PDB file of N, CA, C and O in Angstrom:
ATOM      1  N   MET A   1     170.450  24.804 -25.682  1.00  0.00           N
ATOM      2  CA  MET A   1     170.308  24.166 -24.388  1.00  0.00           C
ATOM      3  C   MET A   1     170.915  25.095 -23.346  1.00  0.00           C
ATOM      4  O   MET A   1     172.039  25.570 -23.514  1.00  0.00           O
ATOM      5  N   THR A   2     170.187  25.353 -22.283  1.00  0.00           N
ATOM      6  CA  THR A   2     170.694  26.230 -21.230  1.00  0.00           C
ATOM      7  C   THR A   2     171.696  25.480 -20.352  1.00  0.00           C
ATOM      8  O   THR A   2     171.793  24.254 -20.403  1.00  0.00           O
ATOM      9  N   GLN A   3     172.425  26.229 -19.560  1.00  0.00           N
ATOM     10  CA  GLN A   3     173.384  25.609 -18.647  1.00  0.00           C
ATOM     11  C   GLN A   3     172.669  24.702 -17.653  1.00  0.00           C
ATOM     12  O   GLN A   3     173.173  23.633 -17.308  1.00  0.00           O
ATOM     13  N   GLU A   4     171.499  25.128 -17.195  1.00  0.00           N
ATOM     14  CA  GLU A   4     170.723  24.311 -16.264  1.00  0.00           C
ATOM     15  C   GLU A   4     170.332  22.971 -16.905  1.00  0.00           C
ATOM     16  O   GLU A   4     170.382  21.927 -16.255  1.00  0.00           O
ATOM     17  N   GLN A   5     169.950  23.016 -18.168  1.00  0.00           N
ATOM     18  CA  GLN A   5     169.584  21.790 -18.881  1.00  0.00           C
ATOM     19  C   GLN A   5     170.803  20.899 -19.095  1.00  0.00           C
ATOM     20  O   GLN A   5     170.714  19.680 -18.948  1.00  0.00           O
ATOM     21  N   LEU A   6     171.940  21.500 -19.440  1.00  0.00           N
ATOM     22  CA  LEU A   6     173.180  20.732 -19.580  1.00  0.00           C
ATOM     23  C   LEU A   6     173.544  20.053 -18.266  1.00  0.00           C
ATOM     24  O   LEU A   6     173.953  18.892 -18.248  1.00  0.00           O
ATOM     25  N   ASP A   7     173.391  20.787 -17.169  1.00  0.00           N
ATOM     26  CA  ASP A   7     173.685  20.225 -15.848  1.00  0.00           C
ATOM     27  C   ASP A   7     172.751  19.055 -15.527  1.00  0.00           C
ATOM     28  O   ASP A   7     173.183  18.048 -14.965  1.00  0.00           O
ATOM     29  N   PHE A   8     171.465  19.193 -15.886  1.00  0.00           N
ATOM     30  CA  PHE A   8     170.516  18.110 -15.643  1.00  0.00           C
ATOM     31  C   PHE A   8     170.939  16.849 -16.388  1.00  0.00           C
ATOM     32  O   PHE A   8     170.931  15.758 -15.819  1.00  0.00           O
ATOM     33  N   VAL A   9     171.305  16.995 -17.646  1.00  0.00           N
ATOM     34  CA  VAL A   9     171.718  15.829 -18.433  1.00  0.00           C
ATOM     35  C   VAL A   9     172.973  15.209 -17.826  1.00  0.00           C
ATOM     36  O   VAL A   9     173.047  13.992 -17.661  1.00  0.00           O
ATOM     37  N   ARG A  10     173.952  16.038 -17.494  1.00  0.00           N
ATOM     38  CA  ARG A  10     175.197  15.532 -16.906  1.00  0.00           C
ATOM     39  C   ARG A  10     174.941  14.824 -15.573  1.00  0.00           C
ATOM     40  O   ARG A  10     175.477  13.744 -15.326  1.00  0.00           O
ATOM     41  N   ASP A  11     174.133  15.429 -14.733  1.00  0.00           N
ATOM     42  CA  ASP A  11     173.875  14.881 -13.402  1.00  0.00           C
ATOM     43  C   ASP A  11     172.968  13.648 -13.421  1.00  0.00           C
ATOM     44  O   ASP A  11     172.945  12.873 -12.465  1.00  0.00           O
ATOM     45  N   ASN A  12     172.231  13.475 -14.504  1.00  0.00           N
ATOM     46  CA  ASN A  12     171.286  12.358 -14.611  1.00  0.00           C
ATOM     47  C   ASN A  12     171.596  11.490 -15.823  1.00  0.00           C
ATOM     48  O   ASN A  12     170.682  10.996 -16.483  1.00  0.00           O
ATOM     49  N   MET A  13     172.859  11.304 -16.115  1.00  0.00           N
ATOM     50  CA  MET A  13     173.272  10.558 -17.298  1.00  0.00           C
ATOM     51  C   MET A  13     172.684   9.150 -17.315  1.00  0.00           C
ATOM     52  O   MET A  13     172.438   8.595 -18.386  1.00  0.00           O
ATOM     53  N   ASN A  14     172.455   8.566 -16.131  1.00  0.00           N
ATOM     54  CA  ASN A  14     171.879   7.215 -16.100  1.00  0.00           C
ATOM     55  C   ASN A  14     170.489   7.172 -16.720  1.00  0.00           C
ATOM     56  O   ASN A  14     170.075   6.123 -17.212  1.00  0.00           O
ATOM     57  N   LEU A  15     169.757   8.284 -16.710  1.00  0.00           N
ATOM     58  CA  LEU A  15     168.447   8.324 -17.356  1.00  0.00           C
ATOM     59  C   LEU A  15     168.574   8.146 -18.869  1.00  0.00           C
ATOM     60  O   LEU A  15     167.666   7.634 -19.523  1.00  0.00           O
ATOM     61  N   PHE A  16     169.711   8.576 -19.410  1.00  0.00           N
ATOM     62  CA  PHE A  16     169.911   8.563 -20.854  1.00  0.00           C
ATOM     63  C   PHE A  16     170.633   7.316 -21.337  1.00  0.00           C
ATOM     64  O   PHE A  16     170.641   7.031 -22.535  1.00  0.00           O
ATOM     65  N   THR A  17     171.237   6.573 -20.424  1.00  0.00           N
ATOM     66  CA  THR A  17     172.064   5.435 -20.849  1.00  0.00           C
ATOM     67  C   THR A  17     171.577   4.086 -20.340  1.00  0.00           C
ATOM     68  O   THR A  17     172.115   3.051 -20.733  1.00  0.00           O
ATOM     69  N   THR A  18     170.573   4.079 -19.478  1.00  0.00           N
ATOM     70  CA  THR A  18     170.048   2.809 -18.980  1.00  0.00           C
ATOM     71  C   THR A  18     168.531   2.787 -19.136  1.00  0.00           C
ATOM     72  O   THR A  18     167.900   3.828 -19.318  1.00  0.00           O
ATOM     73  N   SER A  19     167.968   1.615 -19.063  1.00  0.00           N
ATOM     74  CA  SER A  19     166.525   1.463 -19.193  1.00  0.00           C
ATOM     75  C   SER A  19     165.909   1.460 -17.800  1.00  0.00           C
ATOM     76  O   SER A  19     165.975   0.461 -17.083  1.00  0.00           O
ATOM     77  N   ILE A  20     165.313   2.585 -17.426  1.00  0.00           N
ATOM     78  CA  ILE A  20     164.688   2.699 -16.113  1.00  0.00           C
ATOM     79  C   ILE A  20     163.322   3.364 -16.255  1.00  0.00           C
ATOM     80  O   ILE A  20     163.004   3.933 -17.299  1.00  0.00           O
ATOM     81  N   ARG A  21     162.540   3.288 -15.221  1.00  0.00           N
ATOM     82  CA  ARG A  21     161.223   3.931 -15.196  1.00  0.00           C
ATOM     83  C   ARG A  21     161.419   5.371 -14.713  1.00  0.00           C
ATOM     84  O   ARG A  21     162.124   5.614 -13.734  1.00  0.00           O
ATOM     85  N   PHE A  22     160.797   6.307 -15.399  1.00  0.00           N
ATOM     86  CA  PHE A  22     160.944   7.721 -15.069  1.00  0.00           C
ATOM     87  C   PHE A  22     159.829   8.186 -14.151  1.00  0.00           C
ATOM     88  O   PHE A  22     158.704   7.688 -14.212  1.00  0.00           O
ATOM     89  N   THR A  23     160.158   9.152 -13.296  1.00  0.00           N
ATOM     90  CA  THR A  23     159.118   9.809 -12.518  1.00  0.00           C
ATOM     91  C   THR A  23     158.432  10.820 -13.432  1.00  0.00           C
ATOM     92  O   THR A  23     158.950  11.155 -14.498  1.00  0.00           O
ATOM     93  N   GLN A  24     157.291  11.293 -13.020  1.00  0.00           N
ATOM     94  CA  GLN A  24     156.577  12.288 -13.817  1.00  0.00           C
ATOM     95  C   GLN A  24     157.414  13.559 -13.954  1.00  0.00           C
ATOM     96  O   GLN A  24     157.430  14.183 -15.016  1.00  0.00           O
ATOM     97  N   GLU A  25     158.103  13.937 -12.892  1.00  0.00           N
ATOM     98  CA  GLU A  25     158.949  15.131 -12.921  1.00  0.00           C
ATOM     99  C   GLU A  25     160.094  14.967 -13.920  1.00  0.00           C
ATOM    100  O   GLU A  25     160.402  15.893 -14.670  1.00  0.00           O
ATOM    101  N   GLN A  26     160.726  13.785 -13.931  1.00  0.00           N
ATOM    102  CA  GLN A  26     161.813  13.534 -14.874  1.00  0.00           C
ATOM    103  C   GLN A  26     161.309  13.577 -16.312  1.00  0.00           C
ATOM    104  O   GLN A  26     161.956  14.156 -17.184  1.00  0.00           O
ATOM    105  N   THR A  27     160.158  12.966 -16.558  1.00  0.00           N
ATOM    106  CA  THR A  27     159.585  12.972 -17.905  1.00  0.00           C
ATOM    107  C   THR A  27     159.285  14.390 -18.358  1.00  0.00           C
ATOM    108  O   THR A  27     159.574  14.750 -19.500  1.00  0.00           O
ATOM    109  N   THR A  28     158.713  15.192 -17.484  1.00  0.00           N
ATOM    110  CA  THR A  28     158.408  16.583 -17.816  1.00  0.00           C
ATOM    111  C   THR A  28     159.674  17.355 -18.134  1.00  0.00           C
ATOM    112  O   THR A  28     159.703  18.124 -19.095  1.00  0.00           O
ATOM    113  N   THR A  29     160.717  17.166 -17.349  1.00  0.00           N
ATOM    114  CA  THR A  29     161.984  17.852 -17.585  1.00  0.00           C
ATOM    115  C   THR A  29     162.608  17.416 -18.904  1.00  0.00           C
ATOM    116  O   THR A  29     163.110  18.246 -19.661  1.00  0.00           O
ATOM    117  N   ILE A  30     162.578  16.118 -19.179  1.00  0.00           N
ATOM    118  CA  ILE A  30     163.149  15.594 -20.421  1.00  0.00           C
ATOM    119  C   ILE A  30     162.452  16.207 -21.634  1.00  0.00           C
ATOM    120  O   ILE A  30     163.115  16.630 -22.581  1.00  0.00           O
ATOM    121  N   TYR A  31     161.139  16.255 -21.611  1.00  0.00           N
ATOM    122  CA  TYR A  31     160.411  16.831 -22.746  1.00  0.00           C
ATOM    123  C   TYR A  31     160.591  18.339 -22.829  1.00  0.00           C
ATOM    124  O   TYR A  31     160.560  18.901 -23.923  1.00  0.00           O
ATOM    125  N   SER A  32     160.777  18.995 -21.705  1.00  0.00           N
ATOM    126  CA  SER A  32     161.061  20.424 -21.707  1.00  0.00           C
ATOM    127  C   SER A  32     162.391  20.701 -22.398  1.00  0.00           C
ATOM    128  O   SER A  32     162.498  21.631 -23.197  1.00  0.00           O
ATOM    129  N   ILE A  33     163.394  19.899 -22.093  1.00  0.00           N
ATOM    130  CA  ILE A  33     164.704  20.045 -22.730  1.00  0.00           C
ATOM    131  C   ILE A  33     164.582  19.771 -24.227  1.00  0.00           C
ATOM    132  O   ILE A  33     165.113  20.523 -25.044  1.00  0.00           O
ATOM    133  N   TYR A  34     163.881  18.696 -24.582  1.00  0.00           N
ATOM    134  CA  TYR A  34     163.705  18.352 -25.990  1.00  0.00           C
ATOM    135  C   TYR A  34     163.025  19.495 -26.749  1.00  0.00           C
ATOM    136  O   TYR A  34     163.459  19.863 -27.840  1.00  0.00           O
ATOM    137  N   ASN A  35     161.978  20.042 -26.178  1.00  0.00           N
ATOM    138  CA  ASN A  35     161.252  21.132 -26.834  1.00  0.00           C
ATOM    139  C   ASN A  35     162.120  22.371 -26.992  1.00  0.00           C
ATOM    140  O   ASN A  35     162.008  23.079 -27.992  1.00  0.00           O
ATOM    141  N   ALA A  36     162.987  22.643 -26.016  1.00  0.00           N
ATOM    142  CA  ALA A  36     163.888  23.782 -26.116  1.00  0.00           C
ATOM    143  C   ALA A  36     164.904  23.583 -27.238  1.00  0.00           C
ATOM    144  O   ALA A  36     165.275  24.536 -27.923  1.00  0.00           O
ATOM    145  N   ILE A  37     165.347  22.358 -27.422  1.00  0.00           N
ATOM    146  CA  ILE A  37     166.332  22.047 -28.459  1.00  0.00           C
ATOM    147  C   ILE A  37     165.718  22.139 -29.854  1.00  0.00           C
ATOM    148  O   ILE A  37     166.301  22.735 -30.760  1.00  0.00           O
ATOM    149  N   THR A  38     164.541  21.548 -30.017  1.00  0.00           N
ATOM    150  CA  THR A  38     163.953  21.391 -31.348  1.00  0.00           C
ATOM    151  C   THR A  38     162.967  22.479 -31.728  1.00  0.00           C
ATOM    152  O   THR A  38     162.696  22.677 -32.913  1.00  0.00           O
ATOM    153  N   GLY A  39     162.428  23.184 -30.751  1.00  0.00           N
ATOM    154  CA  GLY A  39     161.398  24.165 -31.039  1.00  0.00           C
ATOM    155  C   GLY A  39     160.022  23.537 -31.199  1.00  0.00           C
ATOM    156  O   GLY A  39     159.043  24.239 -31.453  1.00  0.00           O
ATOM    157  N   GLU A  40     159.942  22.217 -31.051  1.00  0.00           N
ATOM    158  CA  GLU A  40     158.660  21.524 -31.118  1.00  0.00           C
ATOM    159  C   GLU A  40     157.932  21.681 -29.789  1.00  0.00           C
ATOM    160  O   GLU A  40     158.480  22.225 -28.831  1.00  0.00           O
ATOM    161  N   GLN A  41     156.725  21.212 -29.741  1.00  0.00           N
ATOM    162  CA  GLN A  41     155.945  21.246 -28.498  1.00  0.00           C
ATOM    163  C   GLN A  41     155.417  19.858 -28.179  1.00  0.00           C
ATOM    164  O   GLN A  41     154.216  19.665 -27.989  1.00  0.00           O
ATOM    165  N   LYS A  42     156.342  18.879 -28.122  1.00  0.00           N
ATOM    166  CA  LYS A  42     155.942  17.514 -27.761  1.00  0.00           C
ATOM    167  C   LYS A  42     155.476  17.492 -26.324  1.00  0.00           C
ATOM    168  O   LYS A  42     156.031  18.176 -25.464  1.00  0.00           O
ATOM    169  N   ARG A  43     154.453  16.703 -26.073  1.00  0.00           N
ATOM    170  CA  ARG A  43     153.945  16.548 -24.713  1.00  0.00           C
ATOM    171  C   ARG A  43     154.510  15.266 -24.114  1.00  0.00           C
ATOM    172  O   ARG A  43     154.732  14.289 -24.830  1.00  0.00           O
ATOM    173  N   PRO A  44     154.742  15.267 -22.807  1.00  0.00           N
ATOM    174  CA  PRO A  44     155.245  14.050 -22.156  1.00  0.00           C
ATOM    175  C   PRO A  44     154.326  12.861 -22.422  1.00  0.00           C
ATOM    176  O   PRO A  44     153.102  12.994 -22.431  1.00  0.00           O
ATOM    177  N   THR A  45     154.934  11.704 -22.638  1.00  0.00           N
ATOM    178  CA  THR A  45     154.183  10.499 -22.947  1.00  0.00           C
ATOM    179  C   THR A  45     154.846   9.303 -22.272  1.00  0.00           C
ATOM    180  O   THR A  45     156.001   9.372 -21.850  1.00  0.00           O
ATOM    181  N   SER A  46     154.113   8.231 -22.178  1.00  0.00           N
ATOM    182  CA  SER A  46     154.686   6.997 -21.625  1.00  0.00           C
ATOM    183  C   SER A  46     155.051   6.024 -22.740  1.00  0.00           C
ATOM    184  O   SER A  46     155.458   4.897 -22.460  1.00  0.00           O
ATOM    185  N   CYS A  47     154.915   6.432 -23.982  1.00  0.00           N
ATOM    186  CA  CYS A  47     155.271   5.604 -25.138  1.00  0.00           C
ATOM    187  C   CYS A  47     156.779   5.349 -25.108  1.00  0.00           C
ATOM    188  O   CYS A  47     157.573   6.285 -25.201  1.00  0.00           O
ATOM    189  N   GLY A  48     157.165   4.090 -24.978  1.00  0.00           N
ATOM    190  CA  GLY A  48     158.579   3.739 -24.844  1.00  0.00           C
ATOM    191  C   GLY A  48     159.433   4.192 -26.010  1.00  0.00           C
ATOM    192  O   GLY A  48     160.513   4.750 -25.812  1.00  0.00           O
ATOM    193  N   ARG A  49     158.960   3.957 -27.224  1.00  0.00           N
ATOM    194  CA  ARG A  49     159.728   4.356 -28.408  1.00  0.00           C
ATOM    195  C   ARG A  49     159.843   5.876 -28.504  1.00  0.00           C
ATOM    196  O   ARG A  49     160.890   6.399 -28.885  1.00  0.00           O
ATOM    197  N   CYS A  50     158.780   6.577 -28.164  1.00  0.00           N
ATOM    198  CA  CYS A  50     158.794   8.041 -28.194  1.00  0.00           C
ATOM    199  C   CYS A  50     159.819   8.592 -27.205  1.00  0.00           C
ATOM    200  O   CYS A  50     160.605   9.479 -27.537  1.00  0.00           O
ATOM    201  N   VAL A  51     159.797   8.062 -26.005  1.00  0.00           N
ATOM    202  CA  VAL A  51     160.744   8.509 -24.977  1.00  0.00           C
ATOM    203  C   VAL A  51     162.173   8.174 -25.397  1.00  0.00           C
ATOM    204  O   VAL A  51     163.075   8.992 -25.218  1.00  0.00           O
ATOM    205  N   SER A  52     162.391   6.988 -25.949  1.00  0.00           N
ATOM    206  CA  SER A  52     163.716   6.573 -26.386  1.00  0.00           C
ATOM    207  C   SER A  52     164.266   7.520 -27.449  1.00  0.00           C
ATOM    208  O   SER A  52     165.427   7.922 -27.378  1.00  0.00           O
ATOM    209  N   ASN A  53     163.449   7.875 -28.424  1.00  0.00           N
ATOM    210  CA  ASN A  53     163.895   8.797 -29.471  1.00  0.00           C
ATOM    211  C   ASN A  53     164.173  10.186 -28.907  1.00  0.00           C
ATOM    212  O   ASN A  53     165.107  10.862 -29.339  1.00  0.00           O
ATOM    213  N   THR A  54     163.368  10.604 -27.950  1.00  0.00           N
ATOM    214  CA  THR A  54     163.570  11.898 -27.304  1.00  0.00           C
ATOM    215  C   THR A  54     164.896  11.910 -26.548  1.00  0.00           C
ATOM    216  O   THR A  54     165.658  12.872 -26.637  1.00  0.00           O
ATOM    217  N   LEU A  55     165.166  10.840 -25.805  1.00  0.00           N
ATOM    218  CA  LEU A  55     166.423  10.741 -25.053  1.00  0.00           C
ATOM    219  C   LEU A  55     167.623  10.737 -25.991  1.00  0.00           C
ATOM    220  O   LEU A  55     168.631  11.385 -25.713  1.00  0.00           O
ATOM    221  N   LYS A  56     167.522  10.015 -27.091  1.00  0.00           N
ATOM    222  CA  LYS A  56     168.623   9.962 -28.060  1.00  0.00           C
ATOM    223  C   LYS A  56     168.939  11.344 -28.615  1.00  0.00           C
ATOM    224  O   LYS A  56     170.105  11.713 -28.758  1.00  0.00           O
ATOM    225  N   ARG A  57     167.898  12.102 -28.924  1.00  0.00           N
ATOM    226  CA  ARG A  57     168.116  13.444 -29.476  1.00  0.00           C
ATOM    227  C   ARG A  57     168.762  14.364 -28.449  1.00  0.00           C
ATOM    228  O   ARG A  57     169.672  15.123 -28.782  1.00  0.00           O
ATOM    229  N   ILE A  58     168.304  14.306 -27.216  1.00  0.00           N
ATOM    230  CA  ILE A  58     168.894  15.142 -26.163  1.00  0.00           C
ATOM    231  C   ILE A  58     170.352  14.757 -25.954  1.00  0.00           C
ATOM    232  O   ILE A  58     171.212  15.631 -25.856  1.00  0.00           O
ATOM    233  N   LEU A  59     170.639  13.470 -25.885  1.00  0.00           N
ATOM    234  CA  LEU A  59     172.010  13.017 -25.672  1.00  0.00           C
ATOM    235  C   LEU A  59     172.910  13.416 -26.834  1.00  0.00           C
ATOM    236  O   LEU A  59     174.060  13.801 -26.626  1.00  0.00           O
ATOM    237  N   PHE A  60     172.391  13.325 -28.061  1.00  0.00           N
ATOM    238  CA  PHE A  60     173.152  13.752 -29.237  1.00  0.00           C
ATOM    239  C   PHE A  60     173.518  15.235 -29.129  1.00  0.00           C
ATOM    240  O   PHE A  60     174.673  15.609 -29.337  1.00  0.00           O
ATOM    241  N   GLU A  61     172.545  16.067 -28.808  1.00  0.00           N
ATOM    242  CA  GLU A  61     172.793  17.511 -28.675  1.00  0.00           C
ATOM    243  C   GLU A  61     173.736  17.804 -27.511  1.00  0.00           C
ATOM    244  O   GLU A  61     174.601  18.673 -27.620  1.00  0.00           O
ATOM    245  N   TYR A  62     173.579  17.095 -26.413  1.00  0.00           N
ATOM    246  CA  TYR A  62     174.461  17.270 -25.258  1.00  0.00           C
ATOM    247  C   TYR A  62     175.905  16.958 -25.646  1.00  0.00           C
ATOM    248  O   TYR A  62     176.815  17.733 -25.351  1.00  0.00           O
ATOM    249  N   ASN A  63     176.107  15.825 -26.306  1.00  0.00           N
ATOM    250  CA  ASN A  63     177.460  15.446 -26.723  1.00  0.00           C
ATOM    251  C   ASN A  63     178.037  16.423 -27.725  1.00  0.00           C
ATOM    252  O   ASN A  63     179.239  16.688 -27.710  1.00  0.00           O
ATOM    253  N   LYS A  64     177.207  16.957 -28.586  1.00  0.00           N
ATOM    254  CA  LYS A  64     177.663  17.941 -29.572  1.00  0.00           C
ATOM    255  C   LYS A  64     178.126  19.217 -28.885  1.00  0.00           C
ATOM    256  O   LYS A  64     179.135  19.808 -29.272  1.00  0.00           O
ATOM    257  N   LEU A  65     177.382  19.644 -27.856  1.00  0.00           N
ATOM    258  CA  LEU A  65     177.716  20.874 -27.155  1.00  0.00           C
ATOM    259  C   LEU A  65     178.900  20.719 -26.211  1.00  0.00           C
ATOM    260  O   LEU A  65     179.659  21.666 -26.006  1.00  0.00           O
ATOM    261  N   THR A  66     179.061  19.537 -25.639  1.00  0.00           N
ATOM    262  CA  THR A  66     180.145  19.351 -24.675  1.00  0.00           C
ATOM    263  C   THR A  66     181.368  18.697 -25.301  1.00  0.00           C
ATOM    264  O   THR A  66     182.400  18.544 -24.649  1.00  0.00           O
ATOM    265  N   ASN A  67     181.248  18.311 -26.568  1.00  0.00           N
ATOM    266  CA  ASN A  67     182.349  17.660 -27.300  1.00  0.00           C
ATOM    267  C   ASN A  67     182.875  16.424 -26.604  1.00  0.00           C
ATOM    268  O   ASN A  67     184.075  16.151 -26.634  1.00  0.00           O
ATOM    269  N   ASP A  68     181.983  15.674 -25.979  1.00  0.00           N
ATOM    270  CA  ASP A  68     182.377  14.419 -25.301  1.00  0.00           C
ATOM    271  C   ASP A  68     182.371  13.284 -26.266  1.00  0.00           C
ATOM    272  O   ASP A  68     182.672  12.152 -25.890  1.00  0.00           O
TER     273      ASP A  68
END
């Protein structure tokens, strides 16, 4: 995860901890971060369960890197 991606997660923690509707830009950024972490090429989707699992993985990696 790059520093820019870490900053995005930190600055937008509410996206990862609350149930809200995402903008297209936020969804694209979230999947970009996920793809950078996993090496996969998931495409942005509106599937609630898919987005939830993606957010959980990003938050897990963020916490692992920041030791929070």
